[in-house]
Steps between C-alpha positions, in 0.01 A plus 500: 500500500456877432136514600536342844527838678199630304290199604600564862387861465157398365460248780589759768820332609761746621816330377853647498530484121270768369344489154627739233219630277587818308314618197731450204317515167684799345830332593374164371457654154862600498608157622313359197661758268156647416324827563219481754218573258604211272548266796149574622365416156659152503377271775771240449780754534327680782488192718843373394673834567348519847626152576849596375501806725382286792798268453738789456394678818415182699144616562233317703215601275413672172248775453331520157277785388558756775494788245168674585468641145430144374147519642454871428585434137249212491227742610580718197756755627774606258860439600819677401825309508809699588838360609336153477238578762127566452305794639128570469405795275126541542407439864143610570376437149224260386587139566373156396240340725699172491877472461612351173684177569713517186818699454751514782242391759431185301874442469533539880241231562674267254842581648371431853362165388841409358679621811281300734532191286876514464639684805270423788724220631784748526348844579196650657290619201330833572239659274505879509231740392378855573313527828149658521607836646792536259281403207220740594761781519639409159161459329295774669757732657335383825719563806251411776371162382151631443477336158652163579158335514461568124787256438386227740353246259755538217797508733384193685457315175845604387656391829316172468671446160835515681386284787378227266870453402576411864784742587637480853392856567294779335675833563315827458717804422394816686645844536413840645124459449507234767815586693424866581140486611291352776367154431127530427216256459536512125850368532397225739218388277725489189771296662258275682329407175835427332616298796182286506530430130869410520427282803279284283812406299710480822716790381607744773493864412754771581556872444822650364491859627722788396488887528334473839509701820656278770270647761192340346652153447341340814155585362557253213427217739137609483485360142560151642730421210742234637821624343634851434829557314643848534703688241638846555294765676397833345842642577673209329616354832454175687203498745543581871554171675275583791194531275608191304489301821164648592350408160661155514321429831162521312579293194655163417826614337673809374760584237769753582699676225868507409683730261666267253711788366664571840629184665641687801163654575334163434723338758418778750132462447511121524681533837230728619224270388663204679538693823159663510277250326588194707210261502336672201427299180673705233675469166719737301371687191626797302459873544392521137484269201862427411566717189664388183829666593527321836862422592485126479815444701364702792159335474660153504681587824181590689435149642855463629511858637182464696578150614226282348 
């Protein structure tokens, strides 16, 4: 069963077969012969296309909703779609006090419900959403976390909406706002509140971090978030393995990234992870969300190339 390795990761069992959990939504739209915007407006196709992509790439889990602009849009920010990807146009402008749960965000909740109901026996079902530091940066142009407290109640309520659907994990997407600064009390309070809420539903939380400075990674353990999945750092590279091991010693499990567009480099990285992360509970994720133009033949070879 595809999700066996994912379950082992959640349980803290360091097994030889590592879970494979890349972010694939842009690619999933292509697999379903749709553009991303239309897929994210159709819950049935959204969940079905993720499942198809999971089968195609032999994944251990499926991440739904990792696009941080989903939540930013729900707070009232305007998006621009270019090359089938959304970007925020009016960061720092007036926002809604409560996120609107219609539109794409409502579709995400519906799609997650469908995914959990139909695919949970086969895949780990992961709910993704913008993390507090990332969201504060998008909504307020806040780079130091000083305004995260303003989002506390509404963000917890939104996260609760996802947890009520009983995903296997709630994954908060974070970037430079968290990954390039010292962890402060405001960060600890935000994640502690989210962790306590999710714990009520028995849903573990995790952070997907990209655009970070590897030097500060060990400090993430101060957040007491059990799982951290790492994308590419601020230079677009894989993290330094020494700091990965240091961070891993303070949390329950870690995700290390692979480049799905370069199978030779993926094999090299996987060898390094095996050699230097012995005894560490880790899974494989992606350097970035797999784009629409991903070479499917290369991506399908990843599992064989890295030996899982």
